[in-house]
C-alpha positions in Angstrom: 134.3 77.7 51.5 136.9 78.7 49.0 134.5 81.0 47.4 133.7 82.8 50.6 137.4 83.3 51.3 137.9 84.8 47.8 135.0 87.2 48.4 136.5 88.3 51.8 139.9 88.7 50.3 138.5 90.7 47.5 136.8 93.0 50.0 139.9 93.4 52.2 142.3 94.3 49.3 143.0 98.1 49.5 142.3 100.3 46.5 145.2 101.0 44.2 147.0 104.3 44.9 148.0 106.7 42.2 150.5 109.6 42.3 148.1 112.0 40.2 146.3 114.5 42.4 142.8 115.7 41.4 142.6 119.1 39.8 140.7 121.9 41.7 137.8 123.3 39.7 137.3 127.0 40.6 134.7 127.8 38.0 132.0 128.1 40.7 133.9 130.8 42.4 134.5 132.7 39.2 130.7 132.7 38.5 129.8 134.6 41.7 128.5 138.1 41.6 131.5 139.4 43.6 133.9 138.4 40.9 131.9 140.1 38.1 133.3 143.4 36.8 130.5 145.7 35.5 130.6 146.8 31.9 128.5 149.9 32.3 125.5 148.6 30.4 122.8 148.2 33.0 120.7 145.6 31.2 123.7 143.4 30.3 125.1 143.6 33.8 121.7 143.0 35.5 121.0 139.9 33.5 124.5 138.5 34.0 124.5 139.1 37.8 121.0 137.5 38.0 122.4 134.5 36.2 125.4 134.2 38.5 123.1 134.6 41.6 120.7 131.9 40.2 117.9 134.4 40.3 115.2 134.6 37.7 115.8 137.8 35.7 113.1 140.4 36.0 111.8 142.4 33.0 113.6 145.8 32.7 111.8 148.2 30.4 111.9 151.9 29.7 109.3 154.0 31.6 106.3 155.0 29.4 105.5 158.6 29.7 102.2 160.2 28.5 102.3 161.5 24.9 102.8 165.1 24.1 99.7 167.2 24.1 100.9 169.8 21.7 102.9 169.9 18.5 102.8 168.0 15.2 103.3 164.6 16.9 100.3 165.0 19.3 97.9 162.1 19.0 94.3 162.5 18.1 93.1 160.3 21.0 93.1 160.9 24.8 96.3 162.0 26.3 95.6 161.5 30.0 96.7 157.8 30.1 98.8 155.3 28.2 97.8 151.8 27.0 99.7 148.6 27.7 99.6 145.0 26.8 97.1 142.6 28.4 98.2 141.5 31.9 101.5 143.5 31.7 100.5 145.4 34.8 100.5 142.2 36.9 104.0 141.2 35.9 107.0 142.2 38.1 109.2 144.6 36.3 111.7 147.4 36.8 110.9 150.7 34.9 114.0 152.8 34.2 114.9 156.1 32.5 118.0 155.8 30.5 120.7 158.4 30.6 120.8 160.7 27.6 124.6 160.9 27.4 125.4 157.3 27.9 122.3 155.4 26.8 123.6 152.1 28.4 123.3 153.4 31.9 120.2 154.5 33.8 119.4 157.6 35.7 116.1 156.6 37.4 114.6 153.3 38.6 111.0 152.7 39.6 109.5 149.6 41.2 105.9 149.8 42.3 103.7 147.3 44.2 106.1 144.3 44.1 108.0 142.7 46.9 111.7 143.6 46.8 113.9 141.0 48.4 117.5 141.2 49.5 118.6 139.0 46.6 117.3 141.6 44.1 119.0 144.5 45.9 122.2 142.5 45.9 122.0 142.2 42.2 121.4 145.9 41.8 124.4 146.6 44.0 126.7 145.0 41.3 124.9 146.4 38.3 124.1 150.1 39.0 126.4 152.9 38.0 127.0 156.4 39.5 124.7 157.8 36.8 121.7 156.6 38.9 120.0 159.6 40.4 116.5 158.4 41.5 115.2 155.3 43.3 111.4 155.0 43.7 110.2 152.0 45.6 106.5 152.4 46.3 104.9 149.7 48.4 107.7 147.2 48.0 107.7 145.7 51.5 111.1 147.0 52.5 111.9 145.4 55.9 114.8 145.6 58.3 116.6 142.8 56.5 116.4 144.4 53.1 116.9 148.0 54.2 120.7 147.6 54.7 121.0 146.3 51.2 119.1 149.2 49.9 121.3 151.7 51.8 124.4 150.0 50.3 123.0 150.6 46.8 122.2 154.3 47.6 125.7 154.8 49.0 127.5 153.2 46.1 125.7 155.1 43.4 125.4 158.3 45.5 121.6 158.5 44.8 120.1 161.9 45.3 116.3 161.3 45.1 114.8 158.5 47.2 111.1 157.7 47.5 110.1 155.0 50.0 106.4 155.7 50.3 104.1 153.0 51.8 106.9 150.9 53.3 105.8 150.7 57.0 108.0 147.6 58.0 111.2 149.5 58.7 110.4 152.7 60.6 113.2 152.1 63.1 116.0 152.4 60.5 114.9 155.4 58.5 117.2 157.7 60.4 120.1 156.2 58.6 118.9 157.9 55.4 119.6 161.3 56.9 123.0 160.5 58.4 125.9 162.9 58.0 127.4 160.9 55.1 124.1 160.5 53.3 124.1 161.8 49.7 120.2 162.1 49.6 118.9 165.6 48.8 115.2 164.7 48.2 113.6 162.2 50.6 109.9 161.1 50.6 108.7 158.9 53.5 104.9 159.2 53.2 102.5 156.7 54.7 105.1 154.7 56.6 103.3 154.7 60.0 106.2 156.6 61.6 105.6 157.2 65.3 107.1 159.8 67.6 109.6 157.4 69.1 111.3 156.9 65.7 111.8 160.6 65.3 114.3 160.8 68.2 117.2 159.3 66.2 115.9 160.9 63.0 116.2 164.4 64.6 119.7 163.7 66.0 121.0 162.6 62.6 119.3 165.6 60.9 121.4 168.0 63.0 124.7 167.1 61.2 123.1 166.5 57.7 124.3 169.1 55.1 122.8 167.6 51.9 119.0 167.1 52.4 116.9 169.9 51.0 113.4 168.3 50.7 111.8 166.1 53.4 108.2 164.7 53.2 106.7 162.9 56.2 103.1 163.2 55.0 100.5 160.8 56.4 102.4 159.5 59.4 101.7 159.5 63.2 104.5 161.7 64.6 102.2 164.1 66.5 103.4 167.0 68.6 106.1 165.1 70.3 107.6 163.8 67.0 107.5 167.3 65.6 109.4 168.5 68.7 112.2 166.0 68.0 112.2 167.1 64.4 112.5 170.8 65.4 115.4 169.9 67.6 117.2 168.5 64.6 116.3 171.6 62.5 117.8 174.0 65.1 121.3 173.7 63.7 120.4 172.4 60.2 120.4 175.0 57.3 120.1 172.6 54.3 116.4 171.7 54.6 114.4 174.1 52.5 111.0 172.3 52.1 109.2 170.4 54.9 106.0 168.4 54.5 104.4 167.3 57.8 100.8 167.2 56.7 98.3 164.7 58.1 100.4 163.9 61.3 97.9 164.8 64.1 99.7 168.1 64.9 97.9 170.5 67.2 98.4 174.1 68.2 101.1 172.9 70.6 103.2 171.6 67.7 102.5 174.9 65.8 103.9 176.8 68.8 107.0 174.7 68.8 107.5 175.2 65.1 107.0 179.0 65.4 109.7 179.2 68.0 112.1 177.6 65.5 111.3 180.4 63.0 112.0 183.3 65.4 115.0 183.0 67.8 116.9 180.2 69.5 118.5 180.2 73.0 121.7 178.2 73.0 122.1 175.3 75.4 125.2 174.7 77.5 126.6 172.2 75.0 126.0 174.6 72.1 127.7 177.4 73.9 130.7 175.3 74.7 131.0 174.2 71.0 130.6 177.8 69.9 133.5 178.9 72.0 135.6 176.1 70.7 134.9 177.0 67.1 135.7 180.7 67.8 139.0 179.8 69.4 139.9 177.5 66.5 139.2 180.2 64.0 141.3 182.7 65.9 144.3 180.3 66.1 144.1 179.5 62.4 143.9 183.2 61.6 147.0 184.0 63.7 148.9 181.1 62.1 148.2 182.5 58.6 149.5 186.0 59.6 153.2 186.7 58.8 155.5 187.1 61.9 156.0 190.8 63.0 159.7 191.9 63.1 160.8 194.0 66.0 161.1 197.7 65.2 164.6 199.1 64.7 166.1 195.6 64.1 165.2 194.9 60.5 168.1 193.8 58.4 168.6 194.0 54.6 167.5 190.6 53.3 166.5 189.5 49.8 162.9 189.0 51.0 162.6 192.0 53.2 160.8 195.1 51.8 162.6 197.7 53.8 166.1 196.6 52.8 165.2 196.5 49.1 163.9 200.1 49.2 166.9 201.5 51.0 169.4 199.8 48.6 167.6 201.0 45.6 167.6 204.5 46.8 171.3 204.4 47.5 172.1 203.0 44.0 170.0 205.6 42.3 171.7 208.4 44.1 175.1 207.1 43.2 174.4 206.5 39.5 172.5 209.7 38.9 175.7 211.5 37.6 176.8 208.6 35.4 173.3 208.4 33.9 173.4 212.0 32.7 176.8 211.6 31.1 175.5 208.5 29.2 172.5 210.4 27.9 174.8 213.1 26.4 176.9 210.5 24.7 173.9 208.9 23.1 172.7 212.2 21.7 176.1 212.9 20.1 176.1 209.4 18.5 172.7 210.0 17.1 173.8 213.2 15.4 176.8 211.5 13.8 174.5 208.7 12.4 172.1 211.1 10.8 172.4 209.4 7.4 171.3 206.1 8.9 168.2 207.6 10.5 167.2 209.2 7.1 167.5 205.8 5.4 165.3 204.2 8.1 162.6 206.9 7.6 162.5 206.2 3.8 161.9 202.5 4.3 158.9 202.8 6.8 156.3 201.7 4.2 158.3 198.6 3.4 158.6 197.7 7.1 154.8 198.0 7.5 154.1 195.7 4.6 156.5 193.1 5.9 154.8 193.3 9.4 151.4 192.8 7.8 152.6 189.8 5.9 154.1 188.3 9.0 150.8 188.9 10.8 148.8 187.0 8.2 151.2 184.1 8.4 150.9 184.0 12.2 147.1 184.0 12.0 147.1 181.1 9.6 149.4 179.1 11.8 147.4 179.8 15.0 144.1 178.9 13.3 145.5 175.5 12.3 146.7 174.9 15.9 143.4 176.0 17.5 141.2 173.8 15.4 141.4 170.9 17.9 140.8 173.1 21.0 137.9 175.1 19.4 135.3 172.6 20.6 136.6 172.6 24.2 136.6 176.4 24.3 133.1 176.5 22.9 131.9 174.1 25.6 133.6 176.1 28.3 132.0 179.3 27.0 128.6 177.6 27.0 129.0 176.4 30.5 130.0 179.9 31.6 127.0 181.5 29.7 124.4 179.1 31.3 122.9 180.9 34.3 123.6 179.0 37.5 121.0 179.3 40.3 122.0 181.6 43.2 122.1 179.6 46.4 122.3 181.5 49.6 124.9 179.8 51.8 124.2 180.1 55.6 127.1 180.1 58.0 127.3 177.9 61.0 124.3 178.8 63.2 126.5 178.8 66.3 128.5 181.7 64.8 125.4 183.9 64.2 125.6 187.3 66.0 123.7 187.5 69.3 120.2 188.9 69.2 120.2 189.6 72.9 120.9 187.8 76.2 118.1 186.6 78.4 119.1 185.6 82.0 122.6 184.7 80.9 121.4 182.7 77.9 122.7 183.6 74.4 119.9 184.1 71.9 120.7 183.8 68.2 118.5 184.1 65.1 116.3 181.1 64.3 116.1 178.9 61.3 115.5 181.3 58.3 116.5 178.6 55.7 113.1 177.0 55.7 111.1 178.4 52.7 108.1 176.1 52.5 106.1 174.2 55.2 103.1 172.0 54.6 100.7 171.6 57.6 97.6 170.4 55.8 95.1 168.0 57.4 96.2 168.6 61.0 94.4 169.8 64.2 95.6 173.4 64.4 93.1 175.9 65.8 93.1 179.6 66.3 95.7 179.5 69.0 98.2 177.9 66.6 97.3 180.4 63.9 98.2 183.2 66.3 101.6 181.7 67.0 102.4 181.2 63.3 101.3 184.8 62.6 103.6 186.1 65.3 106.6 184.1 63.9 106.0 185.4 60.3 105.6 189.0 61.5 108.9 188.6 63.4 110.6 187.3 60.2 109.1 190.1 58.2 110.8 192.6 60.4 114.2 190.9 61.0 115.0 188.9 57.8 114.8 191.8 55.4 117.6 193.5 57.2 119.8 190.4 56.7 119.0 190.0 53.1 117.1 186.7 53.7 113.4 186.2 52.9 112.7 183.4 55.4 109.5 181.4 55.1 107.7 182.1 51.8 105.0 179.4 51.7 102.8 178.0 54.4 99.8 175.8 53.7 97.1 175.1 56.3 94.2 173.5 54.5 91.7 171.3 56.4 92.6 172.6 59.9 89.9 173.4 62.4 90.6 177.2 62.7 88.3 180.1 61.9 89.2 181.3 58.5 87.2 184.5 59.0 89.2 185.6 62.1 91.5 188.6 62.0 94.6 186.4 62.7 93.8 184.1 59.8 93.2 187.0 57.4 96.4 188.8 58.5 98.4 185.6 58.0 97.0 185.1 54.5 97.8 188.7 53.5 101.3 188.4 54.9 101.9 185.1 53.1 100.6 186.7 49.8 103.1 189.5 50.1 106.0 187.1 50.9 105.2 185.0 47.8 108.1 185.4 45.4 105.7 185.6 42.4 103.6 188.3 44.0 103.5 191.6 42.1 102.9 194.7 44.1 100.2 197.0 42.6 101.6 200.2 41.0 100.3 203.5 42.2 99.6 204.6 38.6 97.3 201.7 38.1 95.4 202.4 41.4 94.9 206.1 40.3 93.6 205.1 36.9 91.2 202.6 38.5 89.9 205.3 40.9 89.4 207.7 38.0 87.6 205.2 35.9 85.2 204.4 38.8 84.4 208.1 39.4 
C-alpha cells in the first residue's frame, strides 16, 4: 500500500517552476519570400526565393538561338534547327534572354508546354526586375487562380510584350490585361477559345487604354457579335495600330461593322455630353492662363507695368538730352589733352595682341583639363541626339475632332484612322463584305490625305469565300497596293521607254 501512495504522490506533485522565459525563435519568419530583398541577379534571387518557398528550383537557361547563316562563324552543317541533349526537351525549364547592359537581369522569359502554378508565379514576383520586357507562356494552363499572380508580375515589372497563346482556362479575366493602367503594348491571345460574351468587358476596357498597339485574337470564336463589341472599344481608342482577328467566324456582317469604324462615327448622347464637358474645361483653363485685362484710362505706373515704364523712360530721356550733349563735348576735350597717352597706346598694340594670345592658350589648357570628365557624357548626349527617333503621329481626343456633318441632330466625326493593319484571314466574308471594305478604303483615300494621315495600309483577306475575279475584289487589291508604304509609283519616263522598246 505504501508503494501505491508513493506513486500517487509522485504523480500529484506539480512540476517545478522557473523564472526563465523561453526565447522566441523568429528564424522561420525571416526565411519567408516576403522578407527577402532582391539583389538584382535573377538566377541568385530565383533560387533563393524557391528555397524559402520550399519549392524545387526549376532549371533556368539562356535561350538557344539558331546559328548565324552568314559570316566567318557560320557552321558547315544545317542552320534550320539546333541540337540539344537527350531528354532535355521533356524537362521543365525557364528560357531567358539576359540583358546586354546588366547581364545579371533578364529581359525576356519563355515557358512553353509546362503547367505554371501560382507558387512559381509568386517566386517570379519576388525575383524579376524592371528590365523584364517580354513574357511568353505558351500552353501553360493559366487558370483563374494563377491569372491574378501573373498580372501582379506584369504590373510590377511593367512588362510590355505578353504572349498567352493556347491558355483557354481563363477567358473571363483577359479583359484585365487591357485595363487603363496596363503597361502592355504587344498582346497575343491566340487559340484561347474566346467567345463573344468575353468581348463585352474586353471592349469596354479597350476604350480607355492608351498603351496597347498590337492585338492578336487569331483562332478564337468571337464571331460577328464579338467583333461588334471590339469595334465599340476601338471607337475612342487611337493607340491600337495592328489588329489580328483571323479565323474567328466573321461574316460580311462583321465586315460591314468594321468598315463603319473606318469611315465616320456618330456620337452617342453620353459622348456628346463628355465632349461638351471637355470643351468647357479647356476654355476655363485657357481663360485662367490669360493675364487680367486692366481697364483703359486707369493704368498706373508700376514696376511691372509696361505703359508706366515707357512713359518714365521717355520723360527721363527728354530731361537729360541737354546734359548728355555737354558731357560729350567735355570728353572730346579731355581726349585732345591726353594725345600723348593715345600715341603710346597705339605703339603697344602688337604687345597687347601677343599677351592676349598667350592668355587664350592658357585658358584653353585649363578648360581642356576641366572638360575631360564631362567629355564622355557630352558624347553620349550627342549620340542620343544623332540617333533618328521614329516619328509617331499623335492623335488628339476623338471627341474633339471637327464635325464632318450633322445627320438628324447627331454629330458625325471622323472614324478610326489610327488602324494601319487588319488581318481577316480564314473567315466567312463574301462579295458583300468586300464591297463594304472597298467603300471604306475609298472613303479613307479621299479624306485622310487631306488630314495628313494615311489610314489603313494593309488588309489581308486570304481563305475567304469571295470571288477574287470580281471588280470589287480587283479594285480593292489595286487600292491596297497603292496604299502600301513600300509601293513605288512608276515613273512616266520608264513608261515611255517601255512603249518605245515595244514598238
